[in-house]
Structure formats: structure tokens, C-alpha cells
N, C-alpha and C positions, 0 to 999 in steps of 0.2 A: 770838232770831235772831243775836245776836253770837256766842253759843257755837257755834252751827252753822257760822258763817263761819270761826271759829278752827279748828274741827275740819277743815274743808275745806282751809284753807290749810296746816295741818300735814301732812295726807295728801298734798297736792300736792308739798310739799318732800321728803317721804320717798320718793315715787316718783321724783323727779328725782335724788336722791342715789343710789338703787339703779340707775337707768339709767346714771348716770355711771360707777359701779363696774363694771357689766357691760360697758360699752363699753371701759373700760381693760383689763379682763381679756381681752376679745376681741382687742384689739390686741396684747397681749403673747403670747397664744396663737398668733395669726397670724404674728407675727414669729418666734417660736420654731419654728413649723412650717416657715416659709420657710427659716430658717437650717439646720434639720435636712435638708430636701430638698436644699438647695444643697450641703451637706457630703456627703450621700450621692451626689449626682451627681458631685462632684469625685472622691470615692474610687472610685466604680464606673467612672469614665471613665479615670482615670490608672493605678490599681493593677491591675485584672484583665487588661488587654491585655498586661501585662508578665509576670505570673506565673500567668495562667489556665491550668488543665489541661484546659480545655474550649473548644470552638469550634463555633458553629453555622454558620460560613462554610465548610461542607464540602458537596461535591456528588458524586453518584455518577457515575462515568465508566467507560469501557472502551476498549480498543484497537479501532480501526475498520478495516475492510477495504473499500476502494473497489472497487465492481464497475463497470468501465468498458466502453465499447463498443470492440471491437478494430478495427472498420471504420467508415467513414462510410456512412450509409444511413438508411432509414426503419425505425422500430420496428414490426414486424408483430405481435408478441405480447409481453405483459409479464404474467407470472403472479403474482409475489409481491405482497403487500400489507404495509403498515407493521405491525410487530408479529408477523408470521408467522415461524415457525421453519422453517429449511431444513436439510436434510441435505447432506453433501458431494456435489458433482457434480450437484446438482439443477438442471435447466434453469430459467433465470430469464427470458431474453428471446431473441428472434430478430430479427436486424437484416438487412435485405435492401437491396442496392444495385443498382438496375436500370440505372444510368448508369456502369457500370464501363468503364474504358479497356482495350480488347482489342488495341490496335495492336501492342504488343510480342509478344503471342501470335500474331497474324497474321504478323508478320515472321519469328518463329522457325519457325512451321509452314511458311512458304514456303521458308526456307533448308533445312529438313529435307527437304522434297519435292524441291528441286533436288539436294541431296546424294544422295538415294536414286536419283534418275534418272541421275545421273552414275555411280553404282556399278553400276546395271543396264546402262548403255551400255558401261562398261569390261568387265564380265563377258561381255557379248555379244561384244565385240571380242576378248577373250581366247579365247573358244570358237571364234570364226571363225579366229583365227590358229592355234589348236591343230589345227584340222581341216586348214588349208592346210599347216602344217608336217608333219602326218602324211602328206598326199598327196605332198609333195615328198620326204619321207624314203623313201617307197616307190619313187618314181622313181629317187632317188639310189642306193638299194640295188640296184635292177635294173641301172642303168648301172654301178655299182661292180663288180658281179659280172662284167659283160661286159668291163670294162676290165681287171680282174684276170686274166680268162681270156686276153685278147689279150696282155697283158704276159707271162704265163707261156709262151704260144706263142712269142713273140718271143725270150724268154730262152733257150728250148730251141734255137731256130734259131741264136742268137748263140753258144751254147755249142758247137754243131756247127762253126760258122765258126771259133771259137777253136781247136778241136781240129785243124781242117784247116790253120789258119795255123801252129800249133805243128809239125805234121808238115812243112809246107813249110819252116819255119825249120830244122828238123833236116836236111832234105834239102839245103838250100842250104849249111848249115854243113859237111856231109860233102863236098859238091862243092868248097867253098872249101879245105878241108884237102887234098883230092886235087890241086887245081890248085897249091896252094902247094908240095906235095911234088914235083910235076912241074917246077915252075919251079926248085926247089932242085936238081934233078938235071939241069937244063938240057935237060929234055925238051920243055917247053912254053914258050911265050912269056910274059913277064910281063903282057902285055895280057890274056891269058886269066885270070890270077889277079885282075886288077883288075875284070874283068867279074863274076867269081864273088863278089868282095867286095861289089860293088854289089847283086847279086841277094840276097845274104845280108842286107844292111842293109834292102832293100825288104821281104823276108819278115818280118823282125823288126818293122818299122813296121806292116805289115798286121796282125801278131798283136797288137801293142799297141793299135791302133785298134779291133780286134774286141773285145778285152778291155774297153776303155773303154766301148764300146757295151753290152757285157754288164752291166757295173757300173751304167751309167746306167739300163738297164731294170730291174735289180734294185732300184735306189733308187726308181724310179717305182712299182714294185710295192709296195714297203714304204710309200711315201707314200699309195698307193691304199688299202692296208690301214688307214691312219690317217685316211682321208677327206680326203687332201690330193692334189689333182689339179693337176699341172703339165704344161703342154704344149699345143700347139695342137689335138691330137687329142682332148683331154679338156676343152676350154674350156667347153663347154656344161655338163658335170658340175660344173666349178668354179663356174660362175655359179649353178647350182642350190644347191650347198652354201653359197655366200655368202648367197644369198637365204634359205636356211633359218636360217643363223646370225643374220641381221638380224631375221627374224621371231621367233626365240627371244628375242633381246635385247629386241625390242619387247614381247613378252609379259611378260618379267621387269619391264620398266618399268611396264607396265600393272598387274602384280600388286602392285608397290610402291605405285603410286598408289591401287590399290584398298584396300590396308591403311591408307594415310593417310586416305582418305575414310571407311573404316569406323570409324576412331578418331574422326574428326570427326562421323560419324553418331551414334556412341554418345554423344558429348558433347552434340550437339544434341538427341538424344532425351531425355537427362536434363534439359536446360534446358526443353524443351517440357513434360515432365511436371511439373517444378517450377512453371513458369508457369501451367499448367492448374490445379495445386493452389492456387497463389496466387490466380488468378482465381476459382476456386470458393470459396476462403475469403473473398475480398473481396466476392463476389457475395452470399453467404449465410453468416451466422455465428450459431451458437447459443452464447449466453453461459451459463455454468454457475457455480454457487457454488463458490468455491475451497475452502471448508471449511464445517463446521457452524456455525450461528449464527442470529441473529435479525435480521430486516430492521428497521433503525432508521427509515429513510424511503426512499421511492421518488421520484426526481427526474426521471423520464421518463414518457411516456405513449404509448399506441398511436398509430401514424401520425405520430409526431413525428420530424423529421429530426435526426439526431445526427451529430457528427463523431467521428473516431477519437480515443479518449481521453476522451470525455465521460462523466461519471458517470451511471450508470443507477440505482444504489441504493447504500446504505451498509449494511454487514453488521457486526454486533457479536457477540461471544461473551460471553454472560452469565457463563460460568464464569471468565472472565478479568477481570470487573469489579472495580473498586477505588474507594476514596473519596479524594478530594483535599481535604484540610483546610488552612486557613490559621492559623498560629500565630505568636507573637512569636519573633524570632530567639533570645531568651533561653531559650526552651523547646526549642531544638534538641537539647540534651544529653539532656533528659528523654524525647524521642521518638526515641531511637536505633533503628535497624532491629532488629526482634524484640520491641519493646515492645508489651505487650498493651493494647488499647483496647476500648472499647464504642461501638457505633454506634446512636444513637437515631433511629428513623425517624418520631418524632412520635406514637407509640402504644405498645402493649404489645410491639411487635416490636422487641426490642433484640438486636442481633447482635454477637458478639465478633469481634475481628480482631487482626491484627498489623501493625505498621509495616514496610513493605517498602523504603521509600526516603525520603530527605529532600532536597528540591530547593531551592536558594537562589533560583532564578528559572526562568522558562520563556521560550520564544521561539515565533515563528510556525511554525518548522520542527518543533519538538516538538509543538505543538498539532495539527499535521496528522495525527499518528499516533493521535489520540484522537477519540472520537465528539463530544465537546464541548471547546472551549478551556478551559484551566484558569482559574479566577476570577482577577481582577486583584488583586494584592497592593498593600499600601501600604508606606510606608517602614519598614524594619527588620522585615520579615515574610518568612516562608518557607512552602514547601509541605511537608506531611506526607502521603505516599501510604500508604494503609492497605489491606491485603488482607483482606477479610472471610472468616470461616470458612465461610460459606455464600454462594452467589450471591444478590445482592440483586435480588429480583423483586417486582413488585406482586402481591398476592394476587388470585385470581380472584374474580369477583362472588359475593358471598354466603359467601366463605370466610373463616375466622378467620386474621388475620395470624400467621404463624409463619415461622421461618427457612427451612424447607424447602418452603414452599408454592410450588407450580409456578404460574407466571404470566409475564406479559411482563416484559422487562427494565425495571428502575427507573432507567434512564439519565436524568440531569437532575434527579433528586430532591434537595432540600436536606435534609441530615441534620445531626445533632449528634454530634461525636466527642469522647469523654471518655477521659482516661487512667485506667487502673485504679489505684485508690489515690489519685487526685487529690482535692483539697479546695476548690480555688478555681474557681468557675464563671465563665463569661464574662459580660460586662455585659448583653448582650441576653438571655441565658438567665435571668439574675437578675431583670431587669425583667419578662420574660415570665412567670416564675413568680409574681412579686409581683402582676402584673396578673391572673393566673389566680386567685390567692388572694383578691384584692380582689373580683373578679367572683363567685367562689363565695360569699364572705361577703355581698356585696350581694344575691345571689340568695337566700341563706338568710334574710337580714333581710327582704327583700321578701315572701318566702313567709310569714314570721311576721306581718308587718304586714297582709298580706291576710287571714290567718286571724283576727287580732285585729279587723280592720275588719269582717270578715264576722260575727263574734260580736257586736260592738257594734251593728251595724245590725239584727241579729235582735232584740237587747234593745230597741232603739228601736221596732221594729215592734210588740213586745209592749206596751211602756209607753205608746206614743203615744195610743191611745184613752182610757186613764185620765187622762193629762195633759190631753188636749183637753177631756174632760168637766169636769175641775177648773177649767180656764181659763174654760170657758163659765159655770160656777157663780160663780167669783170675779168675772168681768166683769159678770154680771147683778147681783150684790150691789153691786158698786162703782157701776154705772150708776144703781141705785135710790137709793143714798146721795147720788150727785151730784144727781139730780133733787130729792131732799128738801132738801139743804143749799144748793143754788144760790140760791134766792130769799133765804134768810137772809144768805148771804154778800154778795149784791148790795146788800141793804139796808144792811149794815154798811159797805160801801164808800161808799155814798151819804152816810151820816151822817158818815163820816170826811172825806169831801170837803167837806161843809158846814163 
């Protein structure tokens, strides 16, 4: 019994020593593992962001076109849906405003009607005046003919009187010469010469008066020819002529006023047409797509009230899509415009592209031009804008991803941008690949363990009946021996106790 106890004690000490060594080795392995992980974390956190040629902080973006409502009103129809492709000038929505203000149009139409009425009244007045002037002109022409005939007759009479006066003057002149001769010969008295002289002077005066009347009538005839009537005998004709001139002057004034009102009417007509067009536009407007593109999302609905300038939908052109990636500012030289890069979309679909611009920073004003705002950068980072060789679209259902696969725009998808010829991956890509490798290894190991456990279980199922039969046999024999030896052992114990 002492030998058995010594063996038990030695075995226990050996087991304790082995457990102590295993625990020590385990602690060393854990410490080494933790140190290695910490070193890798420090290296992958500090070094890659500075020199990494790869970034998974890249998003697909595209210039956006805002489709806005030109008027305030209710949306009566809205045809496009998110993701739908539209051609240029495709009707998108119809906005109707039933509460439009027409007061300006009413005022302009009233002014246009008043101006038209004034022009009509002026034209009627001019027509009436023209008819009145024509009637007066006929009367004046008849009276002018009569006056000219009377003046011609009077001139003929005065010409006869002038001839008679001239003859009388010659007669008186001869008589005066004879009387002077007789006085000179002392045949006649000087008184007779004086009388002859006075008669001669009277005859000359009569001749001059008659000639003056003749010239006056000739002047009146010439004035009558020019429609100028002077004298009491032609006062009525003069009044009619003056009336005609006044009416003609009034007609000219009315014609000038008509021209002015016609110009005003033309302007008012243009204003009314413009106002009617404006009212028609504000009352009902059809919104069309300014260009070809894809509807990113629709921000309005049917029967919704919108104001002028409210956004109805956003339209993007997938052919103009680009990728905005974030890199360290130290990589700005390596990503100069024209640099070739590859775009990994998380599968077999890898698209090549070229750097088109490098932006040190962005602003809200710049973000308004794109479908999505550019991602937020950290300190000492910049944006690299990449133009893919093919538009980035999501493949259709059931289609194999490929660069040219037609599908909806892949706006907002996160991708990985890598510089061609680069060797340093980004931290997140490195750990993701490591996690994928570990997951794949774990899956492979798990499949192996499942296969091994399945084989072991099948072997157990085969050997279990044999082992159970052996155990039953051994237990029966052992139980028989115990039944045989138990009385003897009991007696031995009693004797030892005595």
C-alpha cells in the first residue's frame, strides 16, 4: 500500500509541474500575440493614411439638375419615378394655379378698350368733318365762280370808265392849251384860262380815281382766284372759307391725335398679349426635362401645393458620373490629373478611370451642384475626383456585373479607388481582407471539423453495440466476483477489528 501511495504522489507532482509549464507558455504566447497585434495596429493606423495608394472612402457622385416648379400652384400630374430614365424635353409634371391674380390683365384690357373707343370716335369725327368740309368747299366754289364773274364785269365797266376819263382829260388838255394861246394873244380873258385849268385838273383826278378802282377790282379778282375774299360784298364767302380752314385744321389735329392713340393702342395690345401669355403661363405650366438623364428622386406628389422655385425632382446624367475619393494630402502629387486608377465596386466589376481633378476642400455652394454632398474630410486630406471609363450603373436583376451593363445609376455607392501601380493598401482594406481571410480559414476549418466529427460519430455508431456487449459481460463477471468475495472480505475485516 505504501508503494501505491508513492506512485500516486509522484504522478500528482508530475501533473502539477506540467500544468505550470503550460500556463507559463500560454502567458508568453498571449503576451507575444498582444504585442504583435498592438504593433500591427500602430503601423496600420499611422503609416497607410500617409502613403496609401488606395482609399475605400470614395463615393459615386454625379452633377445634378434641379427640376423646379416655374409657378405656384397644385401639382395635377407627376409622371416620373425614381430611377426612371428620361429623354430631353420629356413632360415631367403639370402645375395648375386656379387662384391667379388677373387684376393687371383686367386693367390693361380696360385701357385697351378705352383707347379703341377713342380712336373710333376720332375717326368718326374726322369723317364727319371731311364731309362737312366737302360740302362747304362746293358752296365756296360756286360762290367763288359768281364773285369772279362779277369782278370781271366790274373790271370791264371800270376799264370803259378809265377810257372815257382819259378821253376827257385829253379834251380838257386841248381846251386848256387853246385858252392859254388865246390869253397869250390877248384874245381871251385870263379867267377863262383859269377855268380851263381847273377843268383839266378835275378830269385828271377823275381818271386817276377810275384807274384806282380798276386796280382794286383787279386785286380783288386775283384774291378771289387765291380764295381770299375781302370786302363787304363777299363777307359770307370769307366766313365760309375761314370755317373750312378751321375744320381742316381740326381734322389735322384729330389725325395727329389718332396717330398718337394708334401708337398707344399698339403698345397696349402688346402689353395685353404679354399679360395674357403670362397669365396663361402662371395658370398652367408643363414642366419638361431640360436634358436626358435619370430621376434620382421625386420630392413632390400629385395634388400637393408648391411655390415657384420648389424642387419637383432631381435629375442626374449617369454619363457624367464620377467618383470622389479621399486621400492624404501627401498623395496629391501621385494623383495628378490624368493618373490612371481602378475602381473596385466590391465584386468582380472593376472599372478603370482617370483622375480629372484634385480638390483641397469643398463648400456648401460646390455641393449644391452634385447629387450628393462630398464626404467630410479630416485634417490634411483632400478630394480626388475620378472619371470612370464607363458609366457606373447597378446591373439589372439577374445580370452579371460588367462595366457596360445597363442599369440604374449607382449614385451613392461606396467604392474603393486604387492607383495603378500602387503597393500600399488602406488600413480598412487591409483589415477587411484579413478578416475575409480569417473568415475563409475558419469556414474551411469548420467544414473539416464537421467532416471529421461526422466520421467519428459514424465509427461510434458502429462500435457502440460491441462495446456495450463487452461492458455487459465485464460487469456481470465483476458483479459475480463481488458476490463471491464479499463475505470473505467482510469476515477478514471483522477479524482485523478484533
